Structures are given as C-alpha cells and as structure tokens.
Short mmCIF file of the C-alpha atoms (twelve columns), coordinates in Angstrom:
data_MODEL
# 
_entry.id   MODEL 
# 
loop_
_atom_site.group_PDB 
_atom_site.id 
_atom_site.type_symbol 
_atom_site.label_atom_id 
_atom_site.label_alt_id 
_atom_site.label_comp_id 
_atom_site.label_asym_id 
_atom_site.label_seq_id 
_atom_site.Cartn_x 
_atom_site.Cartn_y 
_atom_site.Cartn_z 
_atom_site.pdbx_PDB_model_num 
ATOM 1  C CA . MET A 1  25.290  6.438  13.999 1 
ATOM 2  C CA . SER A 2  23.003  3.851  15.545 1 
ATOM 3  C CA . ARG A 3  19.822  4.694  17.340 1 
ATOM 4  C CA . THR A 4  19.429  4.092  21.031 1 
ATOM 5  C CA . VAL A 5  16.921  1.607  22.353 1 
ATOM 6  C CA . GLU A 6  14.828  4.528  23.613 1 
ATOM 7  C CA . GLN A 7  14.788  6.070  20.129 1 
ATOM 8  C CA . GLN A 8  13.776  2.752  18.587 1 
ATOM 9  C CA . ILE A 9  10.968  2.407  21.127 1 
ATOM 10 C CA . ALA A 10 9.785   5.965  20.442 1 
ATOM 11 C CA . GLU A 11 9.795   5.329  16.692 1 
ATOM 12 C CA . ALA A 12 7.841   2.083  17.151 1 
ATOM 13 C CA . GLN A 13 5.310   3.862  19.378 1 
ATOM 14 C CA . ASN A 14 4.909   6.626  16.785 1 
ATOM 15 C CA . LYS A 15 4.372   4.068  14.034 1 
ATOM 16 C CA . LEU A 16 1.802   2.238  16.164 1 
ATOM 17 C CA . SER A 17 0.000   5.502  16.827 1 
ATOM 18 C CA . ARG A 18 -0.116  6.299  13.098 1 
ATOM 19 C CA . LEU A 19 -1.448  2.814  12.308 1 
ATOM 20 C CA . LYS A 20 -4.153  3.111  14.973 1 
ATOM 21 C CA . THR A 21 -5.193  6.496  13.568 1 
ATOM 22 C CA . LYS A 22 -5.330  5.028  10.066 1 
ATOM 23 C CA . GLN A 23 -7.459  2.145  11.334 1 
ATOM 24 C CA . ARG A 24 -9.903  4.518  13.090 1 
ATOM 25 C CA . THR A 25 -10.126 6.647  9.943  1 
ATOM 26 C CA . LYS A 26 -11.000 3.606  7.813  1 
ATOM 27 C CA . ASP A 27 -13.544 2.440  10.393 1 
ATOM 28 C CA . THR A 28 -15.187 5.872  10.455 1 
ATOM 29 C CA . ARG A 29 -15.327 5.960  6.657  1 
ATOM 30 C CA . ARG A 30 -16.983 2.524  6.547  1 
ATOM 31 C CA . LYS A 31 -19.623 3.688  9.033  1 
ATOM 32 C CA . ILE A 32 -20.309 6.807  6.981  1 
ATOM 33 C CA . VAL A 33 -20.687 4.849  3.742  1 
ATOM 34 C CA . VAL A 34 -22.986 2.263  5.358  1 
ATOM 35 C CA . GLY A 35 -25.032 5.022  7.000  1 
ATOM 36 C CA . ALA A 36 -25.406 6.907  3.726  1 
ATOM 37 C CA . ALA A 37 -26.509 3.748  1.928  1 
ATOM 38 C CA . MET A 38 -29.050 2.981  4.640  1 
ATOM 39 C CA . LEU A 39 -30.463 6.510  4.598  1 
ATOM 40 C CA . ALA A 40 -30.795 6.330  0.816  1 
ATOM 41 C CA . GLU A 41 -32.690 3.048  1.165  1 
ATOM 42 C CA . MET A 42 -34.991 4.601  3.758  1 
ATOM 43 C CA . ARG A 43 -36.197 7.153  1.204  1 
ATOM 44 C CA . ASP A 44 -37.515 4.336  -1.009 1 
ATOM 45 C CA . ASN A 45 -38.675 1.886  1.647  1 
ATOM 46 C CA . PRO A 46 -41.063 3.139  4.366  1 
ATOM 47 C CA . ALA A 47 -40.960 -0.195 6.226  1 
ATOM 48 C CA . ALA A 48 -37.168 -0.041 6.437  1 
ATOM 49 C CA . ALA A 49 -37.401 3.599  7.494  1 
ATOM 50 C CA . GLN A 50 -39.783 2.582  10.290 1 
ATOM 51 C CA . LEU A 51 -37.378 -0.131 11.423 1 
ATOM 52 C CA . LEU A 52 -34.511 2.350  11.556 1 
ATOM 53 C CA . LEU A 53 -36.665 4.901  13.356 1 
ATOM 54 C CA . ASP A 54 -37.704 2.307  15.944 1 
ATOM 55 C CA . THR A 55 -34.086 1.222  16.383 1 
ATOM 56 C CA . LEU A 56 -32.844 4.786  16.846 1 
ATOM 57 C CA . ASN A 57 -35.587 5.534  19.365 1 
ATOM 58 C CA . LYS A 58 -34.691 2.377  21.286 1 
ATOM 59 C CA . ARG A 59 -30.881 2.522  21.124 1 
ATOM 60 C CA . ILE A 60 -30.021 6.223  21.196 1 
ATOM 61 C CA . THR A 61 -30.186 7.201  24.861 1 
ATOM 62 C CA . ARG A 62 -27.758 10.085 25.338 1 
ATOM 63 C CA . ASP A 63 -29.369 13.520 25.093 1 
ATOM 64 C CA . VAL A 64 -26.494 14.903 23.029 1 
ATOM 65 C CA . ASP A 65 -26.906 12.096 20.493 1 
ATOM 66 C CA . LYS A 66 -30.673 12.625 20.359 1 
ATOM 67 C CA . ARG A 67 -30.132 16.340 19.664 1 
ATOM 68 C CA . ASP A 68 -27.576 15.604 16.950 1 
ATOM 69 C CA . LEU A 69 -29.848 13.048 15.296 1 
ATOM 70 C CA . ALA A 70 -33.046 15.110 15.582 1 
ATOM 71 C CA . PRO A 71 -33.023 16.127 11.875 1 
ATOM 72 C CA . VAL A 72 -32.524 12.509 10.776 1 
ATOM 73 C CA . ILE A 73 -35.289 11.315 13.082 1 
ATOM 74 C CA . ALA A 74 -37.615 14.037 11.779 1 
ATOM 75 C CA . ASP A 75 -36.890 12.972 8.192  1 
ATOM 76 C CA . LEU A 76 -37.566 9.321  9.061  1 
ATOM 77 C CA . GLU A 77 -40.811 10.258 10.790 1 
ATOM 78 C CA . ALA A 78 -41.922 12.113 7.653  1 
ATOM 79 C CA . LEU A 79 -41.045 9.089  5.514  1 
ATOM 80 C CA . THR A 80 -42.927 6.676  7.768  1 
ATOM 81 C CA . ASP A 81 -46.067 8.738  8.268  1 
ATOM 82 C CA . GLY A 82 -48.882 6.201  8.197  1 
ATOM 83 C CA . HIS A 83 -46.560 3.196  8.003  1 
ATOM 84 C CA . GLN A 84 -46.457 2.188  11.665 1 
ATOM 85 C CA . ASN A 85 -45.813 -1.474 12.496 1 
# 
C-alpha cells in the first residue's frame, strides 16, 4: 500500500526534526568540550584566566546566567588573584 502525500510530508518533517535535534546535540557537545579545555587551561595560565574572567564580566548580562556562572567566576577570581591586567 502506498503512502499518501500527507504521510510522506509527515515522515519528512519527522526526519528533519530528528536531524535538527542531532545537530543541536553535536553543537552542545562541541561547546562543552571547548569549555572544558578552556577551563583546564585557565588553571595553568593566570593571564588567560584573567582574559576569560574579563570576557565573562563583560558579555554575561542576564542575572540568571550570572547566578549559574557564579562558581566558575569565583574560581577564576581565585586563579587570577594578583594578576590583574
């Protein structure tokens, strides 16, 4: 039995949705890996930690994001103590 045009459209839309989800998942994973690598570098490089701290303070503007990143910012501040630009 052949599928109707509506069924074919629905199947194509479902496939597109799955592909978009897969793409977002890969993008999120890349961001996590890059972020983890950068945070590891910050532990060894106070100047880089200061740059990241300055960037976060400049670019993160939403209160909810600031609250979520507070532990990271505190860690960076501890790493950069005495290494201000």
